[in-house]
VEXDREN-2710 file (C-alpha; in Angstrom, 1 decimal):
% VEXDREN-2710
k/r/px/py/pz
1/UNK/23.9/75.4/202.1
2/UNK/24.8/73.1/205.0
3/UNK/27.7/70.8/205.8
4/UNK/27.5/67.2/207.2
5/UNK/30.0/68.6/209.8
6/UNK/28.1/70.2/212.7
7/UNK/28.9/73.9/212.6
8/UNK/27.7/76.4/215.3
9/UNK/26.1/79.6/214.1
10/UNK/28.8/81.4/216.0
11/UNK/31.6/79.6/214.2
12/UNK/33.8/81.6/211.9
13/UNK/34.2/78.6/209.6
14/UNK/30.9/77.4/208.1
15/UNK/30.7/75.9/204.6
16/UNK/30.1/79.4/203.2
17/UNK/33.7/80.3/204.2
18/UNK/36.3/77.5/203.6
19/UNK/39.4/79.6/204.1
20/UNK/42.9/78.3/203.2
21/UNK/45.7/77.8/205.6
22/UNK/48.8/75.8/206.4
23/UNK/49.2/73.6/209.4
24/UNK/51.1/70.7/211.0
25/UNK/50.1/68.2/213.6
26/UNK/51.2/68.9/217.2
27/UNK/52.7/65.4/217.4
28/UNK/54.9/66.3/214.5
29/UNK/54.6/66.3/210.8
30/UNK/55.4/68.3/207.7
31/UNK/53.2/71.4/207.0
32/UNK/50.4/70.8/204.6
33/UNK/47.6/73.0/203.1
34/UNK/44.2/72.8/204.6
35/UNK/40.8/74.4/204.9
36/UNK/38.6/75.0/208.0
37/UNK/35.1/73.7/208.6
38/UNK/33.6/74.3/212.1
39/UNK/36.1/73.1/214.7
40/UNK/38.0/70.9/212.2
41/UNK/40.9/71.4/209.8
42/UNK/40.6/69.5/206.5
43/UNK/43.8/68.0/204.9
44/UNK/43.6/69.1/201.3
45/UNK/46.7/67.1/200.4
46/UNK/44.8/63.9/201.1
47/UNK/41.7/65.0/199.1
48/UNK/44.1/65.9/196.3
49/UNK/45.7/62.5/196.5
50/UNK/42.2/60.9/196.3
51/UNK/41.5/62.8/193.1
52/UNK/38.9/65.2/194.3
53/UNK/40.4/68.1/192.2
54/UNK/41.2/66.0/189.2
55/UNK/38.4/67.3/187.0
56/UNK/39.3/71.0/187.7
57/UNK/42.1/73.2/186.3
58/UNK/44.2/71.7/189.1
59/UNK/44.1/68.3/187.3
60/UNK/47.0/66.1/188.6
61/UNK/49.0/69.0/190.0
62/UNK/50.2/68.6/193.5
63/UNK/49.5/72.0/194.9
64/UNK/48.2/71.2/198.4
65/UNK/51.0/68.9/199.5
66/UNK/53.3/71.9/199.7
67/UNK/54.4/73.8/202.9
68/UNK/52.7/76.9/201.7
69/UNK/49.8/78.0/199.4
70/UNK/51.9/79.8/196.8
71/UNK/51.6/77.2/194.1
72/UNK/47.8/77.2/194.4
73/UNK/47.6/81.0/194.7
74/UNK/49.6/81.4/191.4
75/UNK/47.0/79.5/189.4
76/UNK/44.5/82.3/189.4
77/UNK/40.9/83.0/190.1
78/UNK/39.3/80.3/187.9
79/UNK/41.3/77.6/189.6
80/UNK/40.4/79.1/193.0
81/UNK/36.7/79.1/192.1
82/UNK/36.7/75.6/190.9
83/UNK/38.6/74.3/194.0
84/UNK/36.0/76.1/196.2
85/UNK/33.1/74.4/194.3
86/UNK/34.8/71.0/194.8
87/UNK/35.2/71.6/198.6
88/UNK/31.7/72.9/199.1
89/UNK/30.3/70.0/197.2
90/UNK/32.4/67.5/199.1
91/UNK/31.5/68.9/202.5
92/UNK/27.8/69.3/201.7
93/UNK/25.3/67.4/203.8
94/UNK/23.5/66.0/200.6
95/UNK/26.7/64.5/199.0
96/UNK/27.5/61.0/200.3
97/UNK/31.0/60.7/198.8
98/UNK/32.9/62.0/201.8
99/UNK/29.9/62.1/204.2
100/UNK/29.6/58.3/204.3
101/UNK/33.3/57.5/204.0
102/UNK/34.1/57.2/207.7
103/UNK/37.6/55.8/207.1
104/UNK/38.6/58.7/204.9
105/UNK/37.2/61.2/207.4
106/UNK/39.5/59.8/210.1
107/UNK/42.6/60.9/208.1
108/UNK/41.1/64.0/206.5
109/UNK/39.6/65.8/209.5
110/UNK/41.7/66.9/212.5
111/UNK/40.3/68.9/215.4
112/UNK/41.7/72.5/215.3
113/UNK/43.0/72.1/218.9
114/UNK/45.3/69.3/217.7
115/UNK/47.2/71.3/215.1
116/UNK/49.8/74.1/214.9
117/UNK/49.0/76.8/212.4
118/UNK/51.9/78.1/210.2
119/UNK/52.3/81.1/208.0
120/UNK/50.0/80.5/205.0
121/UNK/52.3/81.7/202.3
122/UNK/56.0/82.3/201.6
123/UNK/55.8/86.1/201.7
124/UNK/58.4/87.7/199.5
125/UNK/57.4/91.4/199.9
126/UNK/55.2/93.3/202.2
127/UNK/53.7/96.8/201.7
128/UNK/51.7/98.7/204.4
129/UNK/49.3/101.3/203.3
130/UNK/47.8/104.3/205.3
131/UNK/44.2/104.2/204.0
132/UNK/41.9/105.1/206.9
133/UNK/40.9/108.7/206.7
134/UNK/39.8/108.7/210.4
135/UNK/43.1/107.3/211.5
136/UNK/45.2/109.7/209.3
137/UNK/43.1/112.6/210.6
138/UNK/43.5/111.6/214.2
139/UNK/47.2/111.3/214.0
140/UNK/47.5/114.5/212.0
141/UNK/45.5/116.4/214.6
142/UNK/47.9/115.1/217.3
143/UNK/51.1/116.1/215.6
144/UNK/50.2/119.0/213.2
145/UNK/46.9/120.4/214.5
146/UNK/43.4/120.3/213.2
147/UNK/43.9/122.7/210.3
148/UNK/46.7/120.6/208.9
149/UNK/45.5/117.1/209.8
150/UNK/45.7/115.5/206.4
151/UNK/48.8/116.0/204.2
152/UNK/48.0/117.6/200.8
153/UNK/48.6/114.3/198.9
154/UNK/46.4/112.0/201.2
155/UNK/43.1/112.5/199.3
156/UNK/44.8/111.9/195.9
157/UNK/46.9/108.8/196.3
158/UNK/46.9/105.7/198.6
159/UNK/49.9/106.4/200.8
160/UNK/52.1/103.4/201.5
161/UNK/55.6/102.2/202.4
162/UNK/57.5/99.0/202.0
163/UNK/57.6/96.9/205.2
164/UNK/59.7/94.0/206.2
165/UNK/58.4/90.5/205.1
166/UNK/61.0/88.6/207.2
167/UNK/59.3/89.6/210.5
168/UNK/55.7/88.7/209.6
169/UNK/54.7/86.1/212.1
170/UNK/51.6/83.9/212.6
171/UNK/49.1/84.4/215.4
172/UNK/50.2/83.0/218.7
173/UNK/53.8/84.0/218.2
174/UNK/55.1/86.1/221.1
175/UNK/56.7/89.5/220.4
176/UNK/59.8/90.7/222.2
177/UNK/59.7/94.4/223.1
178/UNK/62.0/96.2/220.6
179/UNK/64.9/98.5/221.4
180/UNK/65.9/101.6/219.6
181/UNK/66.8/105.3/219.8
182/UNK/64.3/107.7/221.2
183/UNK/64.5/111.4/221.9
184/UNK/62.9/112.4/225.3
185/UNK/61.3/115.8/225.1
186/UNK/63.4/117.2/228.0
187/UNK/66.7/115.7/226.8
188/UNK/69.3/117.3/224.5
189/UNK/70.4/114.0/223.0
190/UNK/68.7/110.8/222.0
191/UNK/68.9/107.7/224.3
192/UNK/68.9/104.0/223.6
193/UNK/66.7/101.4/225.2
194/UNK/63.4/99.5/225.0
195/UNK/60.4/101.3/223.6
196/UNK/58.1/102.8/226.2
197/UNK/55.2/103.4/223.8
198/UNK/54.5/100.0/222.3
199/UNK/51.3/100.0/220.3
200/UNK/49.1/97.7/218.2
201/UNK/47.6/98.7/214.8
202/UNK/44.3/97.2/213.7
203/UNK/44.7/96.3/210.1
204/UNK/43.7/93.8/207.4
205/UNK/45.9/92.4/204.7
206/UNK/45.5/90.8/201.3
207/UNK/47.7/88.3/199.4
208/UNK/48.7/88.5/195.7
209/UNK/47.8/85.6/193.4
210/UNK/49.4/85.6/189.9
211/UNK/50.9/89.1/190.1
212/UNK/52.3/91.2/187.3
213/UNK/55.6/91.4/185.3
214/UNK/58.1/94.2/185.8
215/UNK/57.0/97.3/183.8
216/UNK/53.4/96.1/183.4
217/UNK/50.8/97.8/185.6
218/UNK/47.6/96.0/186.8
219/UNK/44.6/98.1/185.7
220/UNK/42.3/98.9/188.6
221/UNK/39.4/96.9/187.1
222/UNK/41.6/93.8/186.8
223/UNK/43.0/93.9/190.3
224/UNK/40.3/91.5/191.5
225/UNK/41.9/88.6/189.6
226/UNK/45.2/89.1/191.4
227/UNK/43.9/89.2/195.0
228/UNK/43.7/85.7/196.5
229/UNK/42.1/86.6/199.9
230/UNK/42.5/88.5/203.2
231/UNK/43.8/88.1/206.7
232/UNK/43.7/90.0/210.0
233/UNK/46.9/92.0/210.7
234/UNK/48.4/93.6/213.8
235/UNK/51.2/95.8/212.6
236/UNK/52.9/96.4/216.0
237/UNK/54.4/99.9/216.4
238/UNK/56.9/101.5/218.7
239/UNK/55.6/105.1/218.7
240/UNK/58.6/106.7/220.5
241/UNK/61.1/105.1/218.2
242/UNK/59.1/106.2/215.2
243/UNK/58.7/109.8/216.4
244/UNK/62.5/110.2/216.4
245/UNK/63.4/108.2/213.2
246/UNK/60.6/108.8/210.7
247/UNK/61.8/112.1/209.3
248/UNK/62.5/112.2/206.4
249/UNK/62.0/108.6/205.1
250/UNK/59.3/107.2/207.3
251/UNK/59.1/104.3/209.7
252/UNK/61.9/101.8/210.0
253/UNK/62.9/100.1/213.3
254/UNK/59.6/101.3/214.8
255/UNK/57.7/98.9/212.5
256/UNK/59.9/96.2/211.2
257/UNK/60.4/94.1/214.4
258/UNK/57.0/92.2/214.1
259/UNK/53.8/92.1/212.1
260/UNK/51.3/89.5/213.3
261/UNK/48.7/87.9/210.9
262/UNK/45.8/85.5/211.3
263/UNK/46.6/82.0/209.9
264/UNK/43.5/81.5/207.7
265/UNK/43.2/83.4/204.3
266/UNK/39.5/84.1/203.6
267/UNK/38.9/84.2/199.9
268/UNK/37.2/87.1/198.1
269/UNK/34.5/84.6/196.9
270/UNK/33.6/84.0/200.5
271/UNK/33.5/87.7/201.2
272/UNK/31.5/88.5/198.1
273/UNK/28.1/88.7/199.9
274/UNK/29.5/91.3/202.2
275/UNK/30.7/93.9/199.7
276/UNK/29.3/97.3/200.5
277/UNK/29.8/100.9/199.3
278/UNK/32.8/102.6/200.8
279/UNK/33.2/106.2/201.9
280/UNK/32.6/108.9/199.3
281/UNK/35.8/109.9/197.7
282/UNK/36.2/113.7/197.1
283/UNK/38.1/114.8/195.1
284/UNK/37.3/112.2/192.5
285/UNK/40.2/109.8/192.1
286/UNK/42.3/109.9/188.9
287/UNK/41.3/107.6/186.1
288/UNK/43.8/104.9/187.0
289/UNK/42.3/104.7/190.5
290/UNK/38.6/104.9/189.4
291/UNK/37.5/101.4/190.5
292/UNK/34.0/100.4/189.4
293/UNK/31.4/99.0/191.8
294/UNK/31.5/98.7/195.6
295/UNK/34.8/97.4/197.0
296/UNK/34.4/98.0/200.7
297/UNK/33.7/95.0/202.9
298/UNK/31.4/94.8/205.9
299/UNK/33.9/93.1/208.3
300/UNK/33.4/93.6/212.0
301/UNK/36.7/94.0/213.8
302/UNK/37.1/93.7/217.6
303/UNK/40.2/94.3/219.7
304/UNK/40.8/92.8/223.1
305/UNK/43.6/93.3/225.6
306/UNK/44.4/90.8/228.3
307/UNK/46.9/91.6/231.1
308/UNK/48.6/88.9/233.1
309/UNK/46.4/89.8/236.1
310/UNK/43.1/89.4/234.1
311/UNK/41.4/86.0/233.5
312/UNK/39.5/87.2/230.5
313/UNK/40.4/89.6/227.6
314/UNK/38.8/93.0/227.8
315/UNK/37.4/94.7/224.6
316/UNK/39.0/98.0/224.0
317/UNK/37.8/98.8/220.4
318/UNK/35.2/97.8/217.8
319/UNK/35.7/98.9/214.2
320/UNK/34.8/97.8/210.7
321/UNK/36.8/97.4/207.5
322/UNK/34.1/99.3/205.5
323/UNK/35.5/102.6/206.9
324/UNK/38.6/102.3/204.7
325/UNK/38.9/105.3/202.3
326/UNK/41.1/103.7/199.7
327/UNK/39.9/100.1/198.7
328/UNK/42.0/97.1/198.0
329/UNK/41.6/97.5/194.2
330/UNK/42.9/101.1/194.3
331/UNK/45.8/100.1/196.5
332/UNK/47.0/97.4/194.2
333/UNK/46.4/99.5/191.1
334/UNK/48.4/102.4/192.6
335/UNK/51.2/100.0/193.8
336/UNK/51.8/98.8/190.2
337/UNK/51.0/101.8/188.1
338/UNK/54.6/102.7/187.8
339/UNK/55.5/99.2/186.6
340/UNK/56.4/97.7/190.0
341/UNK/56.0/94.0/189.8
342/UNK/54.2/91.9/192.4
343/UNK/54.8/88.2/193.0
344/UNK/52.6/85.4/194.3
345/UNK/52.5/85.5/198.1
346/UNK/53.3/89.2/198.4
347/UNK/51.2/90.7/201.2
348/UNK/49.7/94.2/201.4
349/UNK/48.1/95.6/204.5
350/UNK/45.5/98.3/204.8
351/UNK/47.0/100.5/207.4
352/UNK/45.4/101.2/210.7
353/UNK/41.6/100.9/210.6
354/UNK/39.8/103.5/212.7
355/UNK/36.1/104.3/212.7
356/UNK/34.3/107.6/213.3
357/UNK/33.8/107.2/217.1
358/UNK/36.3/107.0/220.0
359/UNK/35.5/103.4/220.7
360/UNK/36.3/102.4/217.1
361/UNK/39.8/103.7/216.9
362/UNK/42.5/101.2/215.8
363/UNK/45.5/102.0/218.0
364/UNK/46.4/102.8/221.6
365/UNK/47.8/106.1/220.3
366/UNK/44.2/107.1/219.4
367/UNK/42.2/105.2/222.0
368/UNK/44.2/106.9/224.8
369/UNK/44.9/110.1/222.8
370/UNK/48.7/109.8/223.2
371/UNK/48.3/108.5/226.7
372/UNK/46.3/111.5/228.0
373/UNK/43.2/109.3/228.6
374/UNK/44.3/105.8/229.8
375/UNK/42.1/102.8/229.3
376/UNK/40.8/101.4/232.6
377/UNK/40.8/97.6/232.7
378/UNK/38.2/95.7/234.8
379/UNK/40.7/94.7/237.5
380/UNK/41.7/98.4/238.2
381/UNK/44.8/98.5/236.0
382/UNK/45.3/101.3/233.5
383/UNK/46.9/101.3/230.1
384/UNK/48.3/104.2/228.1
385/UNK/50.2/101.8/225.8
386/UNK/50.9/98.0/225.9
387/UNK/52.9/96.6/228.8
388/UNK/55.1/93.5/229.0
389/UNK/52.9/90.4/229.6
390/UNK/49.9/91.9/227.8
391/UNK/48.3/89.9/225.1
392/UNK/46.6/91.7/222.3
393/UNK/43.8/89.9/220.4
394/UNK/42.0/90.9/217.2
395/UNK/39.1/89.0/215.7
396/UNK/37.0/89.7/212.7
397/UNK/33.9/88.4/211.0
398/UNK/31.1/89.1/208.5
399/UNK/27.6/88.5/209.8
400/UNK/25.4/86.5/207.4
401/UNK/21.9/85.2/207.7
402/UNK/22.3/82.6/210.5
403/UNK/26.1/82.2/209.9
404/UNK/29.4/84.1/210.1
405/UNK/32.2/84.2/207.6
406/UNK/35.2/84.9/210.0
407/UNK/38.9/85.1/210.1
408/UNK/39.5/83.6/213.5
409/UNK/41.9/85.8/215.4
410/UNK/45.4/87.2/215.5
411/UNK/46.9/87.2/218.9
412/UNK/50.3/88.1/220.3
413/UNK/51.9/88.4/223.8
414/UNK/54.5/91.0/224.6
415/UNK/57.7/89.7/226.2
416/UNK/60.2/91.9/228.0
417/UNK/63.1/93.4/225.9
418/UNK/66.2/91.2/225.8
END
């Protein structure tokens, strides 16, 4: 499959991908829905207006002229599949309809460098899971010792907590260093001030499509029809604030100040060729968590740190989404098994993704082992945690035969506390 748009083999956005996002022109315009092909953004509201989706379930519905993807996401998997077929057909090099219409191309295609990406959805609720066994084990060893690394419930249920949707921000948005209470080890009382142990968390998130009604669970083998697609997530974390506040109810101010996501939602259809077997689960999950088939995804994840003194970002970690112990189907099934309703646009994140080796850990907490082994940057600087002025960049992609299906990147710069 090839597009009439020239796409580099290293591009994250070939015709095999076609993610969905929301953007506006830098010169000023209302946000509209688009897809990405090579170095271009495609205005889906114009294709919709020209009748490209008329023969699909979408019909005459105006779903892409909205400032978010929620209306489209709510239509369900069959609508998503039909829209994807329309787009792949329209962008194919052997279809003359759009290929030979130079005037339409002028208003449909915009170089990525000329647009501002927005949050892709109106996010009503956000849940963060804790589903990497390697990460949970590392953190457990640090704070409870090797013999008690995993809590007794961890291998039986996908652990999660409800995050804060209001502070989810799109890639490129700067993050102000948060303030809060901390308890220095040598002090009798807590103190207030900026966090000294600011961290990133390498995660991925998925968006809910139709969702479920209150009191009705989504069976694990039906969850696929409710998951629209995935994004990269950096769930920033203030480790010293969290250490003091998290007992007994878990993270609060240490996590709710910012969560960065990549702007393009990659659909599960695009990720289908990259499904792989996940880690062996022992003990065997309960029946309501017994997902059938392989639901891990072979997604390469790289983390880069760029200080203000460096000209190029420096890679500090390389991991993979396939390491996740609890998969996305199990997470959604567990989330709703008690009758909790989910709504279109809700986002759920994986929790920190760490691999089995030291260079594949998904946080500074692990990479530096609580600051005991600082990361050395090429210019001679060292980092135990993230400093003001540092930019943290995560990118992710699946490697196909001669092409990539990628997510772009999620990046954020740390500004000093106010």
